[in-house]
C-alpha positions, 0 to 999 in steps of 0.5 A: 780243857774243852771248847764249845762244841768241839767234835775234832776228836773222832772215835771209830766205833767198833760194834761189839756184842755188849747185850749183857749192859740190857740188863743193867735196868733189869734187875732194879725192875726185878726188885720192884717186881718183887716188892710191889707183889708182897704185903707190907710187913714182908715187904718192909723186911726184903727192902735189901732186894733192889740194894742187890739188884742195883749193886749189879747194875752197877758192875753191869756199868763198870764192865761196859765202861771197861769194854768200850774203853776209849770210849767213843762219840755221843750217839755212836752206838757200840751195840743197839738192840732194836725190835718192832712193836707194830706198824703205823700204816705201812711204818714200823713203830720201832724201840730200841737200846743202845750202848755208846760212851754217854749211856755208859757214864750216864749208867756208872752215875746213876747206879752209884749214887742210887746204889749210896742213897739206896744204901742211906736209906735203909737207916735213914728210913727205918723207923717208918712203916712205910719203907718197903714202898720206899724202895720200891718206888725208888726201884721202879724210878731207878729202872725207868733211869736206867732204860731212859739213858741206854734208849736209843730213840725218843719214844722209848725216853718219852715213856721212861720220862713218864715213869720217872714223873710218876715216882717223882710225885710218889716220892715227894708225897710219900708222907701224904697224911701230911699238908705240905708232902701232898701239896708239893707232890700235886704241884710237881706232878702238875708243872712238870706235866705241863712241860711233858705236854712240850715232848708230846707235840715234839714227838708228833712232829718228829714221826712227821718228819722222819717216819721214825723216833729212832735217833739215827734216822732223826739225825738224817732225816733233820737237816731237810725238814722244814723251818716250822716242823724243826721249830715245832720239834726243838722248842717242844723238846726245850718246853719238856726240858725247862719243866723236868729240869726246873728251868726257869719260869716252871722252877718253883716246884722243886724247892717245895720238893723238899717236902719229900724224903731227903734220901728221894731228893737226893736221889731224884731231885738233884743226881737224876731225874732233874737232869734228864732234861739236860740229858735228852738236849744232849742227844738231840744236839744234833738237830737242836743246834740246826736252830740258831733261836733254840740255842739262844733261847737255851742259852738265855734260860740257863743263864737266867735260871742260874742267876734266880736259883743263886739269888734265891739261895741266898736268902735260905735259912731252910738247910734244904731249901739252899740245896734245892735253889742251889740245884737249880742254879746249876741246872741253869749252868748246863742249860747255858753250856748247851746253849752255847753248844758245849756238849761236853762240859755240860756233861762233864759238869751234869756228872761232878755235880751229880755227886757232890750235890747228892751227897750234900743232900745225904749229909744235910739229912744227917745233920736234920736227923741229928739237930730235929731242924732243918732251919739253920738258925737251930744249928750251930756248932756241930763241926766238933760234934759230927766230925765225918759229916762235917768232912763230907759235907765240906767236901761236897760244899766247896766243891758246889762252890768251885775250889780248887782242887775238888771237881766242880772247880774244873766244871765250873771253870769249863762253864766260865771258859765256854761263856769267856769264848763266847763274850770274846767271839761274839761281843755278847759278854752277859752269859760270862756277866751272867754265870760270873755272877752266879760263881760268886753268888755259889760261893756266898751262900755256900760259905754261908751256911757251912759257918752257920751249920758248923761253926755258929753257936746255934742261939736260936735253938728253941728251948727245953730242946734237950736233943744230944747232937751225935754223929751219924750211923754208920749206914748213913755215913758210908754212902756219904763218905763213897761220894765223898771221893768223886766229888773232890777227885772227879775234877781230875779225871777230865782227860779220861773223861775227854777221851771217853766222849771222844774230845779234845780235854784238857787242863785248865789255863793259868788265866782261867784258873786266876778268874775260877779261883778269884771268883770264889775267893771273893763270894767267900769273902763276901758270905763269911762276912755276911755270916758274921753280920748279926742280921744274918745269924738272927741274933739282931733284928734286921732293917725294914728294907732289908728285911723285905729283900730276905723276905723275899729271897726266902719266897723265891722272890714271889716266882709262886705268885708271879705264876699264881697270879700270872698264870693260875689264876688267869687260868682258873679265871678263864676255865670259870668263865668259860665254865659259866659260858657253857653253863649259862650260854652253850648248855641254856642253848642245848638245854632250851632247844632240847626243851624245844624238841621235848615241846614239838616232840609232846606236840607232834606226840599229841597230834599224832595222837589225838588227829592223825591217830584219830583220823586214822582210826576214824577211817580204819573204823569206817573202814570196818564198818564198811567191811562189815557191811559189805560183809553182811551185804555180800553174805545177806544180799548177794550170797541170797541171790547168788543161792536163789539163782544157783537154786533155780538155775538148779531146779531149772537144770533138774526140770530141763533133765526131765523135760529133757529126759521124759518129754523130748527124749521120750517124744524123740524117742515115741516118734524113733519107735513111731517111725520104727512101727509105723516103717514095720508098718509101711513096709508091708505096704510095699508089695512091689505091685504097680496097682497097689500104690496107684490104689494107695496114692488114690486114697492119700490124695482123698484123705488130703483132700478131706482134711483140707475141706474140713480145714477149711469149713472150720476156719469159715 
C-alpha cells in the first residue's frame, strides 16, 4: 500500500474558492448555542437541531471531497482563510482555517461518525431527563473537532484542543450523581491537562522560533532552529499527544472514562478526540521528523502502549473496558507508525479504526441495554436473540482483529509491513515483533469476547433476572448498520485514498497477506481455546497463579497503582512537605518578621507618643508659654514704655509747639515788631543833619559809659 514516509507522489495544488467549507463547524456550533440558551424542557424537545446541523456539515464534507478530487499532499491547502487578532509588539497574531486533503478526509470521518452517534443517542438516551444537555455538549464537541481539523495553525488547534477536553470532562461525568462517572471525569480532566502543559510549552517555543503559529511559517522556520528549541517544540507536542491519545504512561484515564454514556464513549473516546493527538503529530510531521530522537521516542511509546493495551484487554470481563483497552492498543499502533515516518499508514488506520471502533461501542451499547449488564459473565447466547447486532458487531470485531477483507486488515497489514521494513533496513526487529504480538493478542481478545457475548450460555446471569433480551431499536440499529459499511469496505478504498493524500498506494503483497492472516488465525484460535476453558468462562475457579494474573490484567496491570505511588502520592507528599515548609518555616519567618515589625512599630509608636511627642509637646508648651510671656511683656512693658514715650513725646511735641508758637514765634514776632517800632522810631532820628548825628553819638557814648560804670560797681 504505502511505504514509510514516501512523499514521492506530488500533486499540484490549485487554489480554489472553498470558503463554504469553513461553514462545516458553524452548524454544530449554532446547534450548541440554540440549545444552551434554552430551559431544560424545551432543550429536550429540540434535541433534533444538532442532528440537522451535523447532517449539513456532513454534506459540506462530501461536497468538499468532490471539489478537491483527486486531492493533494498533506499540508498543501487548496484554500486558506486568515485573520489577524492583534499584534504582539510588531508581530501579527494570526488565526487561519485551511482546506487540504487531510482536513477534508477528517471532516468526512468526524461528521459521519458524529451523525451516526447523534441519531443513535435519540433512542439510547431517551429516558434521561438531561438528554437535551447531552446533545448540547456533543454539538459543542463536534464544532470544536471540525474546527480543529480545519485549523491552519497551532494556536487555533490549541484552543479547540482545550474545548474538546472540557467536553470530554462533561460527557464522562454526565451522570455526575454517581461516584464512578464523577471521579472518572476528574481523572480524565487532570491527566489530559497534565499532557496539555506540553502543548502550551511547545506553543511558546514555536512563537519564539517562528514568530507565528501558522503551519506554513513554522515549517519554513523549523530547519533553522537550534537543537534545544527544536527539542522543546517536538517533545512538548509529543507529551501533549501522549496525554490526549492515552499513550503509556498516561493511559489510565481512558478505561475509567467508560463510566460515561456509551454514545459519548463511541464519539469522543474511540473515534474522534483520542485521535486528536495523532492528527496533531501528523500535521507537525515536517517539524517532528527533523529530530531522529523524537521519532524514535514516538515509535517506542507507540509499541509499548499497543502492547500494554492489548495485554490488558485480554483479561477484561467488562465489555466496554475491553473496547477501551483495545482503543489504547490501536492508538499505540498509530503512534508507532508515526514514529516510523509512515504518515499515510497512520491516517489510513486512523480512519478505519474510527469506523469499526465507533461501530463496536454503539453495538456494545445495544447489548448492554438489552442485557442490563456490562459484565460478559452475565451475557451469552445473544446470537439468535439479537441477529442484526450480532452481524454488525461481528463485522466491527473482526475488522479490529484484522480479518481479510475487512477494513482493519488492510490498515493493520500496512502497519506490519512498515515495521517489517524497519527491521529489514535497520536490523531493529523489536518494533516488528511488538506489533505482531499486539496483532496476536488483538485477535485473541476479540475472538474470546465475541464468543462469550454471542455463544456462551451465560451461566452467571444473576438469579431472578427476568429481563427479556431483544434486538435494538431501529434508531439504534440504523446508525450501527451505516457504520458497518465503511468498517467492512473502507480498506478496499486504499488506492483512491492514497491518490487523495498524494501517496503511491498499492495492494498488499502476498507475503504480507500471509503474515497478517497467519497472525489473525493464530490469535483467533488461541482466543477460542481460551474461551472454551472453564477458567475464562467463569464455570470453574482458576488456579491461584492464573487468578493473580487475571486480576492484575483486569486492573490494567496496576498502572493506576504505579501512577498513584510513583507520581500522585509523591506529588502529594512533596506538596504536603512544601505546605508544611511554607506554614511552619516560611510563614513562621514571615509571621515572626511581621510580629517583630508590629512590636517594633508599637515600640516606635509608644516612643513617639510618650517621648518624642512629650518633648515636642513640652517644647511646644514652652514655646506657647514663652510666646504668652513675650506677648505679656510686649503688651504690658514694651507697649507701656512705647506708649509712655509716645505720650511724653506727644506732650513734649505739644509743649514744643506751644513754646515754639508762643515763646519763640512770639519773641521773634515781638522782636520783629519791636524792630519795626524801633526802626520806625529810629527812622525819625535820621534827619540828614550832621550835627544831629554828633549829638546822638555823644548821648550814646554817655549811656554806654554809664552802663559800664553800673556794671563795674555791681561786680566790685
